[in-house]
DOVOSE-737703 format. One record per residue: residue in three letters; residue number from 1; x, z, y of N, C-alpha, C, CB in turn. Coordinates in Angstrom, 1 decimal, decimal comma. Each point is the difference from the previous one (the first is absolute). Last residue first. Glycine has a CB too. Layout:
! residues N
<rec ala NUM <X Z Y> <X Z Y> <X Z Y> <X Z Y>> ...
! end
This chain:
! residues 166
<rec leu 166 <9,5 -45,4 -36,8> <-1,4 -0,5 -0,1> <0,0 -1,5 -0,2> <-0,8 1,9 1,5>> <rec phe 165 <4,9 0,5 -1,1> <-0,7 0,8 -0,9> <-1,4 -0,5 -0,2> <1,3 1,9 0,7>> <rec lys 164 <2,7 -3,5 2,1> <-0,6 -0,8 -1,1> <-0,7 0,9 -1,0> <1,8 -1,7 0,4>> <rec ala 163 <0,2 2,9 4,0> <0,8 0,3 -1,2> <-0,5 -0,7 -1,3> <0,5 2,2 1,1>> <rec glu 162 <-2,8 -2,7 3,1> <1,4 -0,4 0,2> <0,9 0,2 -1,2> <-0,3 0,5 2,4>> <rec arg 161 <-4,1 1,0 -2,5> <0,0 -1,4 -0,1> <1,4 -0,6 0,2> <-2,3 -0,1 0,9>> <rec cys 160 <1,6 4,7 -0,4> <-0,2 -0,3 -1,4> <0,1 -1,5 -0,2> <-1,4 2,0 -0,4>> <rec ser 159 <1,5 -0,2 4,7> <1,3 0,2 -0,6> <-0,1 -0,4 -1,5> <0,6 1,8 1,7>> <rec ser 158 <-4,6 -1,9 0,8> <0,9 -1,1 0,4> <1,4 0,1 -0,7> <-1,2 -0,1 2,2>> <rec ile 157 <-2,1 3,5 -2,9> <-0,3 -1,2 -0,7> <1,0 -1,1 0,4> <-2,4 0,6 -0,2>> <rec thr 156 <4,2 4,4 0,8> <-1,1 -0,9 0,5> <-0,2 -1,2 -0,9> <0,5 0,8 2,3>> <rec gly 155 <2,7 2,9 -3,3> <-1,0 0,6 0,8> <-1,1 -0,9 0,5> <1,8 1,4 0,7>> <rec pro 154 <1,3 -1,3 -5,5> <0,0 -0,5 1,4> <-1,2 0,5 0,8> <1,3 -2,0 -0,8>> <rec phe 153 <0,8 4,7 -3,4> <-1,1 -0,9 0,3> <0,1 -0,4 1,5> <-1,5 1,1 -1,7>> <rec gly 152 <4,4 2,1 -0,5> <0,0 -1,1 -0,9> <-1,1 -1,0 0,3> <0,9 1,6 -1,7>> <rec leu 151 <-0,2 2,6 4,1> <1,1 -1,0 0,3> <0,0 -1,2 -0,9> <1,3 2,0 0,8>> <rec asp 150 <-5,3 1,3 1,1> <0,6 -0,4 -1,3> <1,0 -1,1 0,2> <-2,2 0,6 -1,2>> <rec pro 149 <0,7 3,5 4,8> <-0,1 -1,4 -0,4> <0,6 -0,3 -1,4> <0,0 -0,7 2,4>> <rec arg 148 <-2,1 5,6 -1,1> <1,2 -0,8 0,3> <-0,3 -1,5 -0,5> <1,5 2,0 -0,3>> <rec ala 147 <-4,5 1,9 -0,2> <0,0 -0,6 1,3> <1,1 -0,9 0,3> <-1,3 2,0 0,7>> <rec trp 146 <0,9 0,5 -4,8> <-1,1 -0,9 0,0> <-0,1 -0,7 1,4> <-1,2 1,3 -1,7>> <rec tyr 145 <4,3 2,2 0,9> <0,4 -1,2 -0,7> <-1,1 -1,0 0,1> <1,3 1,4 -1,6>> <rec pro 144 <-0,7 2,1 5,6> <-0,5 0,0 -1,4> <0,4 -1,3 -0,7> <-1,9 1,6 0,6>> <rec ile 143 <4,7 0,7 3,4> <-1,0 -1,1 -0,1> <-0,4 0,0 -1,5> <0,9 -1,4 1,9>> <rec gly 142 <0,9 6,0 -0,6> <0,4 -1,3 0,4> <-1,1 -1,0 -0,1> <2,3 0,6 -0,8>> <rec lys 141 <-2,1 5,1 1,5> <-0,4 -1,1 -0,7> <0,5 -1,3 0,6> <-2,0 1,2 -0,7>> <rec ala 140 <4,1 3,8 0,7> <-0,6 -1,0 0,9> <-0,3 -1,2 -0,8> <1,3 0,9 2,0>> <rec val 139 <0,1 3,0 -4,2> <-0,1 0,6 1,3> <-0,6 -0,9 1,0> <1,9 1,5 -0,5>> <rec leu 138 <-1,4 -0,5 -5,2> <-0,3 -1,0 1,0> <-0,2 0,7 1,4> <-1,0 -1,6 -1,8>> <rec lys 137 <4,1 3,5 -2,3> <-1,3 0,1 0,6> <-0,2 -1,0 1,1> <0,0 2,5 -0,5>> <rec leu 136 <3,3 -0,5 -4,0> <-0,2 -1,0 1,0> <-1,5 0,1 0,5> <1,7 -1,5 -1,2>> <rec ser 135 <2,5 4,3 -1,6> <-1,3 0,1 0,5> <-0,2 -1,1 1,0> <-0,2 2,5 -0,5>> <rec leu 134 <3,8 -1,1 -3,7> <-0,3 -0,9 1,1> <-1,5 0,2 0,3> <1,8 -1,7 -0,7>> <rec val 133 <2,4 4,4 -2,1> <-1,4 -0,1 0,3> <-0,2 -0,9 1,2> <-0,4 2,3 -1,0>> <rec thr 132 <4,3 -1,5 -3,2> <-0,2 -0,4 1,4> <-1,5 -0,1 0,2> <2,2 -1,2 0,2>> <rec ser 131 <1,2 3,7 -3,9> <-1,3 -0,6 0,3> <-0,1 -0,2 1,5> <-1,1 1,1 -2,0>> <rec val 130 <5,8 -1,1 -1,0> <-0,9 0,8 0,7> <-1,3 -0,7 0,2> <1,8 1,1 1,2>> <rec arg 129 <2,5 -2,9 -3,1> <-0,4 1,2 -0,8> <-0,9 1,0 0,8> <2,1 -0,3 -1,2>> <rec pro 128 <0,4 -3,4 4,2> <0,0 0,2 -1,4> <-0,5 1,3 -0,5> <1,9 -1,5 0,0>> <rec pro 127 <-3,7 -1,2 4,5> <1,2 0,7 -0,4> <-0,1 0,3 -1,5> <0,2 1,1 2,2>> <rec leu 126 <-2,4 -5,2 0,6> <-0,4 1,1 -0,8> <1,3 0,8 -0,5> <-2,2 -1,2 -0,6>> <rec thr 125 <0,5 -2,5 4,6> <1,1 0,4 -0,7> <-0,3 1,4 -0,7> <1,6 -1,2 1,6>> <rec leu 124 <-4,6 -3,4 0,5> <0,2 1,4 -0,2> <1,3 0,3 -0,8> <-2,5 0,3 -0,1>> <rec gly 123 <-0,6 -4,3 3,1> <1,2 0,3 -0,7> <0,2 1,5 -0,1> <1,1 -2,2 0,7>> <rec ile 122 <-5,6 -1,0 0,0> <0,8 1,1 0,5> <1,1 0,3 -0,9> <-2,1 1,0 1,1>> <rec thr 121 <-0,9 -5,8 0,0> <0,4 1,1 -0,9> <0,6 1,1 0,8> <0,4 -1,7 -1,9>> <rec gly 120 <-4,1 -2,8 2,8> <1,3 0,7 0,2> <0,2 1,0 -1,1> <-0,2 -0,3 2,4>> <rec ser 119 <-3,9 -2,4 -1,7> <1,1 -1,0 0,2> <1,4 0,7 0,1> <-1,7 -1,5 1,1>> <rec arg 118 <-2,6 3,9 -1,6> <0,4 -0,8 -1,2> <1,1 -0,9 0,1> <-2,3 0,1 -0,6>> <rec glu 117 <2,2 4,3 3,7> <-1,0 -1,0 -0,4> <0,5 -0,9 -1,1> <-1,0 0,1 2,4>> <rec phe 116 <2,7 3,9 1,4> <-0,3 0,0 -1,4> <-1,2 -1,0 -0,3> <0,9 2,4 -0,3>> <rec glu 115 <3,0 -0,4 4,1> <-1,0 -1,0 -0,1> <-0,2 -0,2 -1,5> <0,6 -1,2 2,2>> <rec val 114 <1,2 5,9 -0,2> <0,4 -1,3 -0,5> <-1,2 -0,9 0,0> <1,7 1,1 -1,5>> <rec thr 113 <0,6 3,9 3,3> <-1,2 -0,8 0,1> <0,5 -1,4 -0,4> <-1,1 1,4 1,8>> <rec thr 112 <3,2 3,7 -3,2> <0,1 -1,3 0,7> <-1,3 -0,7 0,1> <2,4 -0,2 -0,8>> <rec thr 111 <0,3 5,2 -0,7> <-1,3 -0,6 0,3> <0,3 -1,3 0,8> <-1,2 2,2 0,1>> <rec thr 110 <3,7 1,6 -3,7> <0,2 -1,0 1,0> <-1,4 -0,7 0,2> <2,5 -0,4 -0,6>> <rec thr 109 <-0,9 5,6 -1,2> <-0,6 -1,3 -0,2> <0,3 -0,9 1,1> <-1,9 1,1 -1,3>> <rec ala 108 <3,7 4,0 -0,9> <0,0 -1,0 1,0> <-0,7 -1,3 -0,5> <2,2 0,9 0,8>> <rec gly 107 <-3,6 3,4 -3,5> <1,1 -0,2 0,9> <-0,1 -1,1 1,0> <1,4 1,0 -1,7>> <rec asp 106 <-4,1 -1,6 -2,6> <0,5 1,3 0,4> <1,1 -0,3 1,0> <-0,6 1,1 -2,2>> <rec ala 105 <-4,0 -3,9 0,2> <1,4 -0,1 0,5> <0,4 1,4 0,5> <-0,3 -2,5 0,6>> <rec val 104 <-3,2 1,8 -4,6> <0,0 0,1 1,5> <1,4 0,0 0,4> <-2,2 1,3 0,0>> <rec asp 103 <0,7 -1,1 -4,7> <-0,4 -1,3 0,6> <-0,2 0,1 1,5> <-1,1 -0,6 -2,1>> <rec asp 102 <2,9 4,0 -1,0> <-1,5 0,1 0,4> <-0,5 -1,2 0,7> <0,4 2,4 0,2>> <rec gly 101 <4,3 -1,1 -1,9> <-0,9 -0,6 -1,0> <-1,5 0,1 0,4> <1,7 0,5 -1,7>> <rec asn 100 <2,6 1,0 4,1> <-0,6 0,9 -0,9> <-1,1 -0,5 -1,0> <0,5 1,7 1,7>> <rec gln 99 <2,1 -4,1 1,9> <1,0 0,8 -0,7> <-0,6 0,8 -1,1> <1,3 0,1 2,1>> <rec asp 98 <-2,3 -4,9 0,8> <-0,7 1,1 -0,6> <1,0 0,8 -0,9> <-2,2 -1,2 0,0>> <rec val 97 <2,9 -2,2 4,5> <0,4 0,3 -1,4> <-0,8 1,3 -0,4> <2,3 -1,0 0,3>> <rec gly 96 <-3,7 -3,0 3,5> <0,8 1,2 -0,2> <0,2 0,2 -1,5> <-0,9 1,0 2,1>> <rec gln 95 <-1,6 -4,3 2,1> <0,7 0,0 -1,2> <0,9 1,2 -0,1> <0,1 -2,5 0,0>> <rec val 94 <-4,5 -0,2 2,7> <0,8 1,3 0,0> <0,6 0,0 -1,4> <-1,6 1,2 1,6>> <rec leu 93 <-0,8 -5,0 1,8> <0,6 0,2 -1,3> <0,8 1,3 0,1> <0,1 -2,5 -0,5>> <rec glu 92 <-4,3 -0,3 3,2> <0,9 1,0 0,1> <0,6 0,3 -1,4> <-1,2 1,0 2,0>> <rec trp 91 <-1,0 -5,7 0,1> <-0,1 1,1 -1,0> <1,1 1,0 0,3> <-1,0 -1,5 -1,7>> <rec gln 90 <-1,8 -3,1 3,9> <1,2 0,9 0,2> <-0,3 1,2 -0,9> <0,5 -0,8 2,4>> <rec gly 89 <-2,8 -3,8 -3,9> <0,2 0,7 1,2> <1,2 0,9 0,1> <-2,4 0,0 0,2>> <rec pro 88 <-1,5 -2,3 -4,1> <1,2 -0,3 0,8> <0,1 0,8 1,3> <0,0 -2,3 -1,0>> <rec glu 87 <-2,3 3,8 -3,8> <-0,4 -0,6 1,3> <1,3 -0,2 0,8> <-2,2 1,1 0,0>> <rec val 86 <2,1 -1,2 -5,5> <0,0 1,0 1,1> <-0,4 -0,8 1,3> <1,8 1,5 -1,1>> <rec asp 85 <-0,7 -2,9 -3,8> <-1,4 0,4 0,4> <0,0 1,1 1,0> <-0,7 -0,7 -2,3>> <rec trp 84 <5,1 -1,2 1,5> <-1,0 -1,0 -0,5> <-1,4 0,4 0,5> <1,4 -0,5 -2,0>> <rec pro 83 <4,5 1,4 3,0> <-1,5 0,4 0,1> <-0,9 -1,1 -0,5> <0,5 1,5 1,8>> <rec lys 82 <4,9 -0,1 -3,0> <-0,9 -1,0 0,6> <-1,4 0,4 -0,1> <1,6 -1,8 -0,7>> <rec leu 81 <3,7 3,9 0,5> <-1,4 0,3 -0,2> <-0,8 -1,1 0,7> <0,4 2,5 -0,2>> <rec asn 80 <4,9 -1,9 -1,9> <-0,9 -0,6 1,1> <-1,4 0,2 -0,4> <1,7 -1,7 0,5>> <rec ala 79 <3,4 4,3 -1,6> <-1,3 -0,6 -0,4> <-0,7 -0,6 1,1> <-0,1 1,7 -1,8>> <rec lys 78 <5,1 0,5 -0,1> <-0,6 -0,6 1,2> <-1,2 -0,8 -0,6> <2,2 -0,2 1,3>> <rec val 77 <0,7 4,7 -3,1> <-0,7 -1,2 -0,3> <-0,6 -0,6 1,3> <-0,6 0,8 -2,4>> <rec glu 76 <5,0 2,8 0,9> <-1,2 -0,3 0,8> <-0,6 -1,4 -0,4> <0,9 1,5 1,9>> <rec thr 75 <1,7 1,1 -5,7> <0,3 -0,5 1,3> <-1,3 -0,3 0,8> <2,2 -1,0 -0,9>> <rec gln 74 <-2,1 2,6 -3,6> <1,0 0,8 0,6> <0,4 -0,4 1,4> <0,9 0,4 -2,3>> <rec ser 73 <-5,9 -1,2 -0,1> <1,4 -0,4 -0,1> <0,9 1,0 0,7> <-0,8 -2,4 -0,2>> <rec leu 72 <-4,1 2,5 0,1> <0,5 0,4 -1,3> <1,5 -0,3 -0,1> <-2,2 -0,4 -1,0>> <rec asn 71 <-1,6 1,4 5,1> <1,1 -0,9 -0,3> <0,7 0,5 -1,3> <0,3 -0,6 2,5>> <rec tyr 70 <-5,5 1,2 -0,6> <1,2 0,8 -0,5> <1,1 -1,1 -0,4> <-1,4 2,0 -0,8>> <rec val 69 <-3,2 -1,7 4,2> <0,9 -0,8 -0,7> <1,2 0,8 -0,5> <-0,7 -2,1 1,3>> <rec val 68 <-4,7 2,2 0,9> <1,1 0,9 -0,4> <0,9 -0,9 -0,9> <-1,4 2,2 0,2>> <rec ile 67 <-2,7 -3,0 3,8> <0,8 -0,5 -1,1> <1,1 1,0 -0,3> <-0,5 -2,4 0,7>> <rec lys 66 <-4,4 1,4 2,3> <1,0 1,0 -0,4> <0,7 -0,4 -1,2> <-1,3 1,9 1,0>> <rec leu 65 <-1,9 -4,2 3,2> <0,6 -0,1 -1,3> <0,9 1,3 -0,2> <0,0 -2,6 0,0>> <rec ser 64 <-4,4 0,1 3,3> <1,1 1,0 -0,2> <0,5 -0,1 -1,5> <-1,0 1,5 1,7>> <rec gln 63 <-2,5 -4,4 0,3> <0,6 0,6 1,2> <1,1 1,0 -0,2> <-2,2 -0,4 1,0>> <rec pro 62 <-0,3 -2,1 -4,5> <0,4 -1,0 0,9> <0,7 0,6 1,3> <-1,8 -1,5 -0,9>> <rec thr 61 <2,3 4,4 -3,5> <-1,2 -0,6 0,7> <0,5 -1,1 1,0> <-1,3 2,2 -0,2>> <rec ala 60 <3,3 1,4 -3,9> <0,1 -1,4 0,6> <-1,4 -0,4 0,5> <1,9 -0,6 -1,6>> <rec asn 59 <1,1 5,0 -0,9> <-1,0 -0,4 1,0> <0,3 -1,4 0,5> <-0,3 2,5 0,7>> <rec pro 58 <3,0 -0,6 -4,1> <-1,2 0,8 -0,2> <-1,1 -0,3 1,0> <1,5 1,8 -0,9>> <rec ile 57 <2,9 -4,2 -1,4> <-0,8 -0,1 1,2> <-1,3 0,7 -0,1> <1,0 -2,3 0,4>> <rec leu 56 <4,3 2,0 -2,7> <-1,4 0,5 -0,1> <-0,6 -0,2 1,3> <0,6 1,7 -1,8>> <rec ile 55 <4,1 -3,3 -1,2> <-0,8 -0,1 1,1> <-1,4 0,6 -0,3> <1,2 -2,1 0,8>> <rec ala 54 <4,4 1,8 -2,4> <-1,4 0,3 -0,5> <-0,8 0,1 1,3> <0,9 1,3 -2,1>> <rec val 53 <3,9 -4,2 1,1> <-0,8 1,0 0,7> <-1,3 0,3 -0,7> <0,9 -0,8 2,2>> <rec ser 52 <2,4 -2,4 -3,7> <0,9 0,9 0,7> <-0,8 1,1 0,7> <1,6 -1,8 0,4>> <rec glu 51 <-3,3 -2,2 -2,7> <0,3 1,1 -0,9> <0,9 1,1 0,6> <-0,3 -1,6 -1,9>> <rec glu 50 <-0,8 -2,6 4,1> <-1,2 0,8 -0,1> <0,1 1,2 -1,0> <-1,3 -2,0 0,5>> <rec ser 49 <5,8 0,4 1,6> <-1,1 -0,8 -0,5> <-1,2 0,9 0,0> <1,5 -1,5 -1,5>> <rec ala 48 <4,1 1,0 3,6> <-1,3 0,8 -0,4> <-1,0 -1,0 -0,5> <0,5 1,7 1,8>> <rec pro 47 <4,0 -2,8 0,0> <-0,2 0,0 -1,4> <-1,3 0,8 -0,5> <2,5 -0,1 -0,2>> <rec pro 46 <-3,6 -2,7 3,6> <0,9 0,2 -1,1> <1,2 0,9 0,5> <-0,6 -2,2 -1,1>> <rec glu 45 <-4,3 2,5 3,3> <1,2 -0,8 0,2> <1,0 0,4 -1,2> <-0,3 -0,1 2,6>> <rec phe 44 <-5,2 0,1 -2,6> <1,1 0,8 0,1> <1,3 -0,9 0,1> <-1,2 1,8 -1,4>> <rec thr 43 <-4,7 -1,7 2,3> <1,2 -0,7 -0,5> <1,2 0,9 0,2> <-1,0 -2,3 0,6>> <rec trp 42 <-4,8 2,9 -0,8> <1,4 0,4 0,2> <0,9 -1,1 -0,4> <-0,7 2,4 -0,4>> <rec ser 41 <-4,8 -1,5 2,3> <0,8 -0,4 -1,1> <1,5 0,3 0,4> <-1,6 -1,9 -0,7>> <rec val 40 <-3,8 3,7 2,1> <1,3 -0,4 0,3> <0,7 -0,6 -1,3> <0,2 1,8 1,8>> <rec ala 39 <-4,9 -0,7 -1,7> <0,3 0,3 1,4> <1,4 -0,5 0,4> <-1,4 2,0 -0,1>> <rec his 38 <-2,2 -4,1 -3,6> <1,1 1,0 0,1> <0,3 0,1 1,5> <0,9 -0,6 -2,3>> <rec gly 37 <-4,3 -2,3 -0,1> <-0,4 1,2 0,8> <1,1 1,0 0,2> <-2,3 -0,4 -0,8>> <rec pro 36 <1,1 -5,3 -0,5> <0,8 1,2 -0,3> <-0,4 1,1 1,0> <1,9 -1,4 -0,9>> <rec phe 35 <-5,0 -2,8 -0,8> <0,7 0,5 1,2> <0,7 1,3 -0,4> <-1,6 -1,1 1,5>> <rec leu 34 <-1,0 -1,3 -4,7> <0,4 -1,1 0,9> <0,9 0,5 1,1> <-2,1 -1,2 -0,6>> <rec ser 33 <1,1 2,7 -4,8> <-0,2 0,4 1,4> <0,6 -1,0 0,9> <0,2 2,4 -0,7>> <rec asn 32 <-0,2 -2,5 -4,2> <-1,2 -0,5 0,6> <-0,2 0,6 1,4> <-0,9 -0,2 -2,3>> <rec arg 31 <4,6 2,7 -0,3> <-0,6 -1,2 -0,5> <-1,4 -0,2 0,7> <1,2 0,2 -2,2>> <rec val 30 <2,6 2,4 4,7> <-0,9 0,4 -1,1> <-0,7 -1,4 -0,4> <-0,3 2,5 0,8>> <rec leu 29 <4,2 -0,3 3,0> <-0,3 -1,1 -1,0> <-0,9 0,6 -1,1> <2,2 -1,2 0,5>> <rec ala 28 <-1,0 3,8 3,4> <0,5 -1,3 0,4> <-0,5 -1,1 -0,9> <2,0 1,1 1,0>> <rec ile 27 <-3,7 4,1 0,5> <0,2 -0,9 -1,2> <0,3 -1,4 0,5> <-1,6 1,4 -1,3>> <rec gly 26 <3,0 3,3 3,9> <-1,2 -0,7 -0,3> <0,3 -1,0 -1,2> <-0,8 0,2 2,4>> <rec gly 25 <4,2 2,5 -0,5> <-1,0 0,5 0,9> <-1,4 -0,8 -0,2> <1,8 0,6 1,6>> <rec leu 24 <2,7 -0,8 -4,0> <-0,3 -1,0 1,1> <-1,1 0,4 0,9> <0,7 -1,7 -1,6>> <rec arg 23 <0,9 4,4 -2,2> <1,2 -0,6 0,5> <-0,2 -0,9 1,2> <0,9 0,1 -2,2>> <rec ala 22 <-4,6 2,1 -0,1> <1,0 1,1 0,4> <1,2 -0,6 0,6> <-0,8 1,3 -1,9>> <rec arg 21 <-2,6 -4,2 0,3> <-0,5 0,8 1,1> <1,0 1,0 0,5> <-2,4 -0,3 -0,9>> <rec gln 20 <3,3 -2,2 -3,0> <0,1 -0,8 1,2> <-0,4 0,8 1,2> <-0,5 -2,1 -1,3>> <rec leu 19 <-0,1 4,1 -2,8> <1,5 -0,2 0,3> <0,2 -0,8 1,2> <0,4 0,1 -2,4>> <rec glu 18 <-4,8 0,5 0,8> <0,5 1,2 0,7> <1,5 -0,1 0,2> <-1,9 1,3 -1,0>> <rec gly 17 <-0,1 -5,0 -1,3> <-0,6 0,2 1,3> <0,5 1,2 0,8> <-2,0 -1,1 -0,9>> <rec tyr 16 <2,9 -0,4 -3,8> <1,0 -0,2 1,0> <-0,5 0,2 1,4> <1,0 -1,6 -1,5>> <rec pro 15 <-2,1 2,5 -3,8> <-0,5 0,5 1,3> <0,9 -0,2 1,1> <-1,4 1,7 -1,3>> <rec leu 14 <1,0 -4,9 -3,2> <0,8 1,1 0,6> <-0,7 0,5 1,3> <2,1 -0,9 -1,1>> <rec asp 13 <-3,2 -2,4 -3,4> <-0,6 0,6 1,1> <0,9 1,2 0,4> <-2,3 -0,8 -0,6>> <rec ile 12 <3,2 -4,0 -2,0> <0,2 1,5 -0,2> <-0,4 0,6 1,3> <2,0 -0,3 -1,6>> <rec arg 11 <-2,1 -4,4 1,0> <-0,7 0,5 -1,2> <0,3 1,5 -0,2> <0,1 -2,2 -1,0>> <rec asp 10 <3,1 -0,1 4,4> <-1,1 -0,7 -0,6> <-0,5 0,7 -1,3> <0,8 -2,2 1,1>> <rec ile 9 <1,7 4,9 2,8> <0,4 -0,8 -1,1> <-1,3 -0,6 -0,6> <2,1 1,4 -0,5>> <rec trp 8 <-0,5 0,8 5,6> <-0,9 -0,1 -1,1> <0,6 -0,9 -1,1> <-2,0 0,5 1,5>> <rec met 7 <4,0 0,2 2,8> <-0,3 1,3 -0,5> <-0,9 0,1 -1,1> <0,4 0,8 2,3>> <rec ser 6 <3,4 -4,7 -1,0> <-1,4 0,4 0,3> <-0,2 1,4 -0,6> <-0,8 -2,5 0,0>> <rec gly 5 <5,0 -1,0 2,0> <-0,5 0,8 -1,1> <-1,4 0,4 0,4> <2,2 0,9 -0,6>> <rec glu 4 <0,5 -3,8 3,3> <1,0 0,6 -0,9> <-0,5 0,9 -1,1> <1,5 -0,1 2,0>> <rec thr 3 <-4,6 -2,4 0,9> <1,2 -0,8 -0,2> <1,1 0,5 -0,9> <-0,4 -0,7 2,3>> <rec asn 2 <-4,0 2,6 -0,7> <-0,2 -1,1 -1,0> <1,3 -0,8 -0,2> <-2,4 -0,1 0,7>> <rec met 1 <2,2 3,9 2,3> <-0,7 0,4 -1,3> <-0,1 -1,1 -1,0> <-1,3 1,6 1,4>> 
! end
């Protein structure tokens, strides 16, 4: 959000909160906010870009997500979905194509179980010119983020002394 562009312009008030909530499942960037609240972020493999797809996230909680993605291009798009404000663990991913515009996968769906947490991504292939519906649900909780060690901080005082921190 802060490297290649920003969703707000200085001195012009744009209602960008709902745009972020619809595409990211929460608000990632707002002035004077210390902690982002978006559920997911996206990266796209070239030649695709963020303009290759239309994304709607009608449901985003720490335990479940529903995402509808329409591929605007003539070729399939390879995207990577990165979780942010979701609980870590094993998630069930159901992916299918919506044929009639009701935001529900019609016909055949694929169901997989994936490890979904902030340190990883899920690779997706989005077929051209159709809406893909993704439903994600937490099925087994992992180790909470707050219970994990901080890799940026040495574990003991003696190791701090050895590293000349004290």
